[in-house]
C-alpha positions as CSV (number, residue, x, y, z in Angstrom):
1,M,-127.1,76.0,125.3
2,A,-128.8,79.2,126.5
3,T,-126.9,82.5,126.1
4,P,-125.9,84.0,129.5
5,V,-128.3,86.8,130.5
6,L,-125.5,89.5,130.6
7,S,-123.6,88.3,127.6
8,G,-121.8,91.1,125.7
9,L,-122.2,93.7,128.5
10,S,-119.4,95.6,130.1
11,I,-120.0,96.3,133.8
12,L,-118.0,98.4,136.3
13,V,-118.2,97.4,139.9
14,V,-117.4,100.2,142.4
15,E,-117.0,98.6,145.8
16,D,-114.3,99.3,148.4
17,E,-114.4,95.8,150.1
18,P,-112.0,93.7,148.0
19,L,-113.6,90.3,148.8
20,L,-117.1,91.5,148.1
21,R,-115.9,93.2,144.9
22,R,-114.3,90.0,143.7
23,H,-117.4,88.0,144.6
24,I,-119.7,90.3,142.7
25,A,-117.3,90.4,139.7
26,S,-117.2,86.6,139.6
27,S,-121.0,86.3,139.7
28,L,-121.4,88.8,136.9
29,E,-118.7,87.0,134.8
30,R,-120.6,83.7,135.2
31,L,-123.6,85.6,133.7
32,G,-121.5,86.5,130.7
33,A,-120.5,90.1,131.5
34,D,-117.1,91.7,131.0
35,V,-116.3,93.1,134.4
36,S,-113.9,95.8,135.7
37,G,-113.5,97.0,139.3
38,A,-112.8,100.2,141.2
39,D,-112.5,100.7,145.0
40,S,-113.3,104.4,145.2
41,I,-115.0,107.3,143.6
42,R,-111.7,108.6,142.3
43,G,-111.0,105.2,140.7
44,A,-114.4,105.0,139.2
45,R,-114.0,108.5,137.7
46,Q,-110.7,107.4,136.1
47,M,-112.3,104.2,134.7
48,A,-115.2,106.1,133.3
49,Q,-112.9,108.5,131.6
50,D,-110.8,105.8,130.0
51,L,-113.5,103.3,129.1
52,S,-117.2,103.1,128.4
53,F,-119.5,100.7,130.3
54,D,-123.0,99.4,129.7
55,F,-123.7,99.4,133.4
56,V,-122.1,100.5,136.7
57,L,-122.8,98.8,140.0
58,I,-122.0,101.4,142.7
59,D,-121.8,101.1,146.5
60,V,-123.6,104.1,148.1
61,N,-120.9,104.6,150.7
62,L,-117.2,104.7,149.6
63,P,-114.0,105.8,151.4
64,D,-113.7,109.0,149.5
65,G,-117.4,110.0,149.4
66,R,-120.9,108.8,148.3
67,G,-121.2,106.6,145.3
68,I,-124.3,108.5,144.1
69,D,-122.0,111.6,143.6
70,L,-121.0,109.9,140.4
71,L,-124.6,110.1,139.3
72,R,-125.0,113.7,140.4
73,E,-121.9,114.7,138.5
74,G,-122.9,112.9,135.3
75,V,-119.5,111.4,134.8
76,L,-120.8,108.0,133.9
77,G,-122.6,109.1,130.7
78,S,-126.2,109.0,129.6
79,N,-125.8,105.6,127.9
80,T,-124.6,103.9,131.1
81,G,-127.2,102.2,133.3
82,T,-126.6,102.4,137.1
83,V,-127.5,100.0,139.9
84,V,-126.7,101.1,143.5
85,M,-125.8,98.9,146.4
86,T,-126.6,99.9,150.0
87,G,-126.1,98.3,153.4
88,D,-128.9,100.4,154.8
89,S,-132.1,98.5,155.5
90,G,-134.1,101.6,154.5
91,V,-134.6,103.0,151.0
92,A,-133.5,106.7,151.6
93,G,-130.2,106.2,149.7
94,A,-132.0,104.2,146.9
95,V,-134.6,106.9,146.6
96,E,-132.0,109.6,146.1
97,A,-130.1,107.5,143.6
98,M,-133.2,106.7,141.6
99,K,-134.1,110.4,141.5
100,L,-130.7,110.9,139.9
101,G,-131.3,108.2,137.3
102,A,-130.4,104.9,138.8
103,L,-132.3,102.0,137.3
104,D,-132.4,99.7,140.4
105,Y,-130.8,98.9,143.8
106,L,-129.6,96.0,145.9
107,T,-129.6,95.9,149.7
108,K,-126.4,94.2,151.1
109,P,-125.9,91.4,151.8
110,F,-127.5,89.9,148.7
111,E,-127.3,86.5,147.1
112,P,-126.0,85.9,143.5
113,E,-129.6,85.1,142.4
114,A,-130.7,88.5,143.5
115,L,-127.8,90.1,141.7
116,A,-128.7,88.2,138.5
117,L,-132.3,89.2,138.8
118,V,-131.6,92.9,139.3
119,M,-129.1,93.2,136.6
120,S,-131.3,91.3,134.2
121,R,-134.2,93.7,135.1
122,A,-131.9,96.7,134.6
123,R,-130.9,95.5,131.2
124,Q,-134.6,95.1,130.3
125,Q,-135.3,98.6,131.6
126,K,-132.5,100.1,129.5
127,Q,-133.7,98.3,126.4
128,A,-137.3,99.5,127.0
129,A,-136.0,103.1,127.5
130,R,-134.2,102.9,124.2
131,I,-137.3,101.7,122.4
132,T,-139.4,104.4,124.1
133,E,-136.8,107.0,123.0
134,H,-137.0,105.9,119.4
135,R,-140.8,106.0,119.5
136,R,-140.7,109.5,121.1
137,R,-138.5,110.8,118.3
138,D,-140.8,109.3,115.7
139,S,-144.1,110.4,117.3
140,P,-145.5,113.8,116.2
141,E,-147.8,113.7,119.3
142,T,-144.9,113.3,121.7
143,S,-142.9,115.9,119.9
144,F,-145.8,118.3,120.4
145,F,-145.8,117.8,124.1
146,F,-142.1,117.9,124.7
147,G,-140.0,118.7,121.6
148,G,-136.2,119.1,121.7
149,S,-136.3,122.1,124.1
150,L,-138.1,120.0,126.8
151,A,-136.1,116.8,126.3
152,S,-134.4,117.1,129.7
153,L,-137.8,117.6,131.4
154,E,-139.1,114.4,129.7
155,T,-136.0,112.5,130.9
156,Q,-136.6,113.7,134.5
157,L,-140.3,112.7,134.2
158,Q,-139.4,109.2,133.0
159,R,-137.0,108.8,135.9
160,I,-139.7,109.8,138.4
161,L,-142.1,107.3,136.9
162,V,-139.6,104.5,137.0
163,A,-138.6,105.3,140.6
164,D,-142.2,105.5,141.7
165,Q,-143.0,102.1,140.1
166,R,-139.9,100.5,141.6
167,L,-140.4,101.8,145.1
168,H,-144.1,101.0,145.0
169,S,-143.2,97.3,144.7
170,H,-141.4,97.7,148.1
171,G,-144.3,99.4,149.8
172,A,-142.7,102.9,149.5
173,H,-143.8,106.0,147.7
174,L,-142.2,109.1,146.2
175,P,-143.6,112.5,147.4
176,P,-146.1,114.3,145.2
177,V,-144.8,115.9,142.0
178,V,-145.7,119.6,141.5
179,I,-145.3,121.1,138.1
180,Q,-144.9,124.9,138.2
181,G,-144.8,127.4,135.3
182,E,-146.5,130.4,133.8
183,T,-149.8,130.1,132.0
184,G,-149.5,128.6,128.5
185,T,-146.2,126.8,129.1
186,G,-147.8,123.3,128.9
187,K,-148.2,122.2,132.5
188,T,-151.5,120.4,131.9
189,Q,-150.0,118.5,128.9
190,I,-147.0,117.4,131.0
191,R,-149.3,116.4,133.8
192,G,-151.3,114.3,131.3
193,S,-148.1,112.6,130.1
194,A,-147.2,111.7,133.7
195,G,-150.7,110.4,134.2
196,R,-150.4,108.1,131.2
197,G,-147.2,106.8,132.8
198,Q,-149.4,105.7,135.7
199,L,-147.8,107.7,138.5
200,R,-149.9,106.6,141.4
201,R,-152.4,108.7,143.3
202,H,-151.9,107.9,147.0
203,P,-154.6,108.0,149.7
204,G,-154.9,111.3,151.5
205,R,-153.3,113.2,148.7
206,T,-154.9,115.3,146.0
207,G,-152.9,113.5,143.4
208,G,-149.5,112.1,142.4
209,V,-148.9,115.0,139.9
210,G,-150.2,118.5,140.2
211,A,-149.8,121.6,138.0
212,V,-149.6,125.0,139.6
213,R,-149.8,128.4,137.8
214,T,-147.1,130.9,138.8
């Protein structure tokens, strides 16, 4: 018998609609996950303070604020992967969330099959990011480009690359990325790293990533 795709994972579902929250929790539990629920940002903060989660599934709009505020505040922790849910047919909320580090998004209403696909994909992305991080730490070349002092910049760059790739699959694009800094601070090297990550160059633009001397 095959192991459930989310076996061994702890997931927090932040959704204010009780019926939908229970439906999502039931679907995730059938996939093998250990699921907890919260109906507000306040409740999610408390849960994140008391427990650790592998993933958090967050509704963009909650009674006491926007779900992505949890990402902006960093209360979920760097080891927790985030997937956002939005009822908006556009991608504006998803773009903002992914800029803040979300792995993926779901547009409501969605079927259990879509939930399973997105969560499985998020798990794979998290595993790939962990492998990349180990390689980065072990690679002299990467350490030369970034090093410990630029670790946060590398993290932001990786988030931009993931967001660009995800949105490209939906026919959308992120705006151009401009890297600014004084001469000799490594702008060209950082731009090269982004290029190796295949940040797309879009028609009518000079390029997806640009370095500007200041």
